[in-house]
C-alpha positions as CSV (number, residue, x, y, z in Angstrom):
1,X,109.0,106.7,156.5
2,X,108.3,102.9,156.9
3,X,108.9,101.9,160.5
4,X,107.5,100.0,163.4
5,X,107.4,100.5,167.1
6,X,108.9,97.6,168.9
7,X,107.1,96.0,171.9
8,X,107.2,92.8,173.8
9,X,109.9,90.3,174.7
10,X,113.6,90.7,174.0
11,X,116.4,88.2,173.6
12,X,116.5,87.1,177.2
13,X,113.9,84.5,176.6
14,X,113.8,84.5,172.8
15,X,116.2,81.7,171.9
16,X,119.0,84.0,170.6
17,X,116.8,85.7,168.0
18,X,119.7,87.9,166.9
19,X,122.3,85.1,166.6
20,X,125.0,86.1,164.1
21,X,123.7,89.7,163.7
22,X,126.3,92.5,163.9
23,X,124.8,95.7,165.4
24,X,126.4,99.1,165.4
25,X,125.9,101.3,168.5
26,X,126.6,105.0,168.0
27,X,127.5,105.8,171.6
28,X,130.7,106.0,173.7
29,X,131.7,102.8,175.6
30,X,130.7,104.5,178.9
31,X,127.1,104.8,177.8
32,X,126.8,101.5,175.9
33,X,127.6,98.6,178.2
34,X,124.0,97.8,179.2
35,X,122.9,97.7,175.5
36,X,126.0,95.7,174.5
37,X,125.1,93.2,177.3
38,X,121.5,93.0,176.1
39,X,122.5,92.5,172.5
40,X,125.0,89.8,173.5
41,X,122.3,88.0,175.5
42,X,120.2,88.0,172.3
43,X,123.0,86.5,170.3
44,X,124.2,89.6,168.5
45,X,127.7,91.0,168.2
46,X,128.0,94.7,169.2
47,X,130.2,97.2,167.5
48,X,130.7,100.7,168.8
49,X,131.1,103.8,166.8
50,X,131.1,106.8,169.2
51,X,129.7,109.8,167.2
52,X,128.9,112.3,169.9
53,X,130.5,113.4,173.2
54,X,129.9,116.0,175.9
55,X,131.8,119.0,177.1
56,X,131.2,121.3,180.0
57,X,129.0,124.3,179.3
58,X,130.9,127.4,178.1
59,X,128.9,129.7,180.5
60,X,129.7,128.1,183.9
61,X,128.7,131.3,185.7
62,X,125.0,131.1,184.6
63,X,125.0,127.4,185.4
64,X,126.4,128.0,188.9
65,X,123.9,130.8,189.5
66,X,121.0,128.5,188.7
67,X,122.6,125.7,190.8
68,X,123.0,127.9,193.8
69,X,119.3,128.9,193.5
70,X,118.4,125.2,193.3
71,X,120.3,124.4,196.4
72,X,118.6,127.4,198.2
73,X,115.2,126.1,197.4
74,X,114.2,128.7,194.8
75,X,112.6,126.2,192.5
76,X,109.4,124.2,192.9
77,X,110.5,121.7,190.2
78,X,113.7,120.3,188.7
79,X,113.4,118.6,185.3
80,X,115.9,116.0,184.3
81,X,115.8,115.5,180.6
82,X,118.9,113.3,180.1
83,X,121.3,111.1,181.9
84,X,124.1,113.6,181.1
85,X,122.2,116.3,183.1
86,X,122.3,114.0,186.2
87,X,126.1,113.7,185.8
88,X,126.5,117.5,185.5
89,X,124.4,118.1,188.6
90,X,126.2,115.4,190.6
91,X,129.5,117.1,189.7
92,X,128.0,120.5,190.8
93,X,126.9,119.0,194.1
94,X,130.4,117.6,194.6
95,X,131.9,121.0,194.0
96,X,129.9,122.2,197.0
97,X,131.0,119.2,199.1
98,X,127.6,117.6,198.9
99,X,125.7,114.6,197.4
100,X,122.7,115.2,195.2
101,X,120.5,114.1,198.0
102,X,122.0,116.5,200.5
103,X,122.0,119.4,197.9
104,X,118.5,119.3,196.4
105,X,115.9,120.4,198.9
106,X,113.2,117.9,199.8
107,X,110.5,120.4,198.8
108,X,111.8,120.5,195.2
109,X,109.9,118.1,193.1
110,X,111.7,116.2,190.3
111,X,110.4,115.2,186.8
112,X,112.4,112.8,184.7
113,X,112.1,112.1,181.0
114,X,112.7,108.4,180.6
115,X,113.7,105.4,182.7
116,X,117.4,106.0,182.4
117,X,117.0,109.4,184.0
118,X,114.7,108.0,186.7
119,X,117.1,105.2,187.5
120,X,120.1,107.6,188.0
121,X,118.0,110.1,190.1
122,X,116.6,107.3,192.4
123,X,120.1,105.7,192.6
124,X,121.2,109.1,194.1
125,X,118.5,108.6,196.8
126,X,116.0,111.2,195.4
127,X,112.4,110.5,194.5
128,X,111.0,111.1,191.0
129,X,107.6,112.8,191.3
130,X,106.6,112.8,187.6
131,X,107.5,110.9,184.4
132,X,105.7,110.6,181.1
133,X,103.3,107.7,181.0
134,X,103.8,106.7,177.4
135,X,106.1,108.7,175.1
136,X,109.4,109.3,176.9
137,X,110.1,112.7,175.4
138,X,109.5,116.4,175.9
139,X,106.1,116.0,174.3
140,X,105.3,113.1,176.7
141,X,106.2,115.2,179.7
142,X,104.2,118.1,178.6
143,X,101.2,115.8,178.2
144,X,101.2,115.0,181.9
145,X,102.6,118.3,183.2
146,X,100.3,119.9,185.9
147,X,99.3,123.5,185.2
148,X,100.6,126.5,187.1
149,X,103.3,124.6,189.0
150,X,105.5,127.6,190.0
151,X,109.2,128.0,189.3
152,X,110.9,125.3,187.2
153,X,114.7,124.7,186.6
154,X,115.5,123.1,183.3
155,X,119.1,122.3,182.8
156,X,119.7,120.9,179.4
157,X,122.0,120.4,176.4
158,X,123.1,123.4,174.3
159,X,121.3,121.9,171.3
160,X,118.0,121.1,173.1
161,X,115.0,122.5,171.2
162,X,113.0,125.2,172.9
163,X,109.7,123.3,172.7
164,X,109.9,122.0,176.3
165,X,110.6,125.4,177.9
166,X,107.9,127.0,175.7
167,X,105.3,124.3,176.6
168,X,106.0,124.6,180.3
169,X,105.7,128.4,180.1
170,X,102.4,128.0,178.2
171,X,101.2,125.7,181.0
172,X,101.8,128.6,183.5
173,X,105.2,127.7,184.9
174,X,108.0,130.2,185.3
175,X,110.9,128.5,183.6
176,X,114.7,129.0,184.1
177,X,116.4,127.1,181.2
178,X,120.2,126.9,181.5
179,X,122.8,125.2,179.4
180,X,124.3,122.3,181.5
181,X,126.6,120.8,178.8
182,X,127.6,121.0,175.1
183,X,127.1,118.2,172.6
184,X,130.1,117.8,170.3
185,X,131.7,115.4,167.9
186,X,133.5,112.5,169.5
187,X,136.0,112.8,171.1
188,X,135.6,116.0,173.1
189,X,138.6,118.0,173.9
190,X,140.3,116.4,176.9
191,X,140.4,119.6,179.0
192,X,136.6,120.3,178.5
193,X,135.2,116.7,178.4
194,X,132.6,115.7,180.9
195,X,133.6,112.9,183.1
196,X,130.9,110.2,182.4
197,X,130.9,107.2,184.8
198,X,130.9,103.8,183.2
199,X,127.4,102.4,183.1
200,X,126.7,99.1,184.9
201,X,126.0,96.3,182.4
202,X,124.0,94.4,184.9
203,X,124.5,92.2,188.0
204,X,127.1,89.5,187.4
205,X,127.7,90.4,183.8
206,X,131.1,92.2,184.2
207,X,132.3,94.1,181.1
208,X,130.7,92.7,177.9
209,X,132.9,92.4,174.8
210,X,132.6,94.8,171.8
211,X,134.6,96.1,168.9
212,X,135.4,99.8,168.6
213,X,135.3,101.2,165.1
214,X,136.4,104.4,163.4
215,X,133.8,106.2,161.1
216,X,135.7,105.1,157.9
217,X,135.8,101.4,159.1
218,X,132.1,101.5,160.0
219,X,131.2,102.9,156.6
220,X,133.2,100.2,154.9
221,X,131.6,97.4,157.0
222,X,128.1,98.8,156.2
223,X,129.0,99.0,152.4
224,X,130.2,95.4,152.5
225,X,126.9,94.2,154.1
226,X,128.7,93.1,157.3
227,X,126.6,95.2,159.7
228,X,122.9,94.4,159.8
229,X,121.6,97.2,162.1
230,X,122.7,100.6,163.4
231,X,121.2,102.1,166.6
232,X,120.6,105.8,166.9
233,X,120.1,106.9,170.6
234,X,119.5,110.6,169.9
235,X,118.6,113.1,167.1
236,X,122.2,114.4,167.2
237,X,123.6,110.9,166.6
238,X,121.3,110.6,163.5
239,X,122.7,113.8,162.0
240,X,126.2,112.2,162.3
241,X,125.0,108.7,161.0
242,X,123.9,110.5,157.8
243,X,127.6,110.8,157.0
244,X,127.9,107.0,156.9
245,X,125.1,106.8,154.3
246,X,124.1,105.2,152.1
247,X,123.2,102.5,154.6
248,X,122.6,99.9,151.9
249,X,120.9,97.0,153.7
250,X,121.8,98.1,157.2
251,X,118.6,98.9,159.1
252,X,118.4,102.1,161.2
253,X,116.8,101.7,164.7
254,X,115.7,104.8,166.6
255,X,115.5,105.0,170.4
256,X,112.4,107.2,170.2
257,X,110.1,109.2,168.0
258,X,112.1,112.4,168.1
259,X,115.2,110.5,166.9
260,X,113.1,108.9,164.2
261,X,111.6,112.2,163.2
262,X,115.2,113.6,162.7
263,X,116.0,110.6,160.5
264,X,112.9,111.2,158.4
265,X,113.8,114.8,158.0
266,X,117.2,113.8,156.7
267,X,115.8,111.2,154.3
268,X,117.0,108.2,156.3
269,X,114.5,105.3,156.5
270,X,113.8,104.0,160.0
271,X,113.2,100.3,160.3
272,X,112.0,100.3,163.9
273,X,111.5,102.6,166.9
274,X,112.0,101.3,170.4
275,X,108.9,101.0,172.4
276,X,110.8,102.2,175.4
277,X,114.2,103.9,175.6
278,X,115.9,101.0,177.4
279,X,118.4,98.3,176.3
280,X,115.6,95.8,176.3
281,X,113.4,98.1,174.2
282,X,116.2,98.7,171.7
283,X,117.0,95.0,171.4
284,X,113.3,94.3,170.7
285,X,113.4,97.1,168.0
286,X,116.5,95.5,166.4
287,X,114.7,92.2,166.3
288,X,111.7,93.8,164.7
289,X,114.0,95.7,162.2
290,X,115.7,92.5,161.2
291,X,112.4,90.5,160.9
292,X,113.2,88.3,163.9
293,X,110.7,89.9,166.4
294,X,107.5,88.1,165.4
295,X,104.6,90.3,166.5
296,X,106.8,92.5,168.6
297,X,106.3,95.5,166.3
298,X,103.4,97.5,165.1
299,X,102.9,100.3,162.6
300,X,102.9,103.7,164.3
301,X,100.0,106.1,163.7
């Protein structure tokens, strides 16, 4: 897999490095506005192809039992592994007539994987006690996880690999892993779909413009060479992007190493990996993938 990890400046001071580029984002509009705005600032045109969506967990009883224990102070740590997890927990707190800050005991420490998770947790008025220093992933969290930390609640997606729970257990923690939500093809069934709030594109930016494509239209645009890059924000998105292949000259950009590893396993070449899982990090990776990022990329080990 020939790829590079993008670092450094993004389009905000780069003289519209992506001017004229058309970039496909494989997320729903609710989750894409900050990236759309960042791409627009760099001169690119954003197109949206929602590939995955989220439904409520089938086993609500087990989730509620874990949530009741969380509110009662039964856990020493709560691990937030995705932004969707925060939305699920916020809804569970609301069911109990509480905010997240009111519900989660002050003595329960919180670990977040990635800046998006941290931002949502802190916006709810809660502190984040631990976050990976470098790689924003399960492996990154395990690298900084303190040994023998007591009882840990790990709410996660139904398709989450077991390596995080296994690593925490190996480090001496007692882990309760519970399914918080299901990842499904877009769109989810209306009666089961999670209500995901619209992400804020940024101060003063309003709602940036984008085009919404169906899979058939996106595949046709890629085949015609009218889309220069496609952004994969999760391993599950990569699995669905494969259905659009061959990607021809369209460059695949991954949000992180686990997403890039999934692409490699499926035989999809990755042009660049974001140095950090943020809109600015992804824009820098797109610039690198399209050869406009100067020295903003490096070959990964």
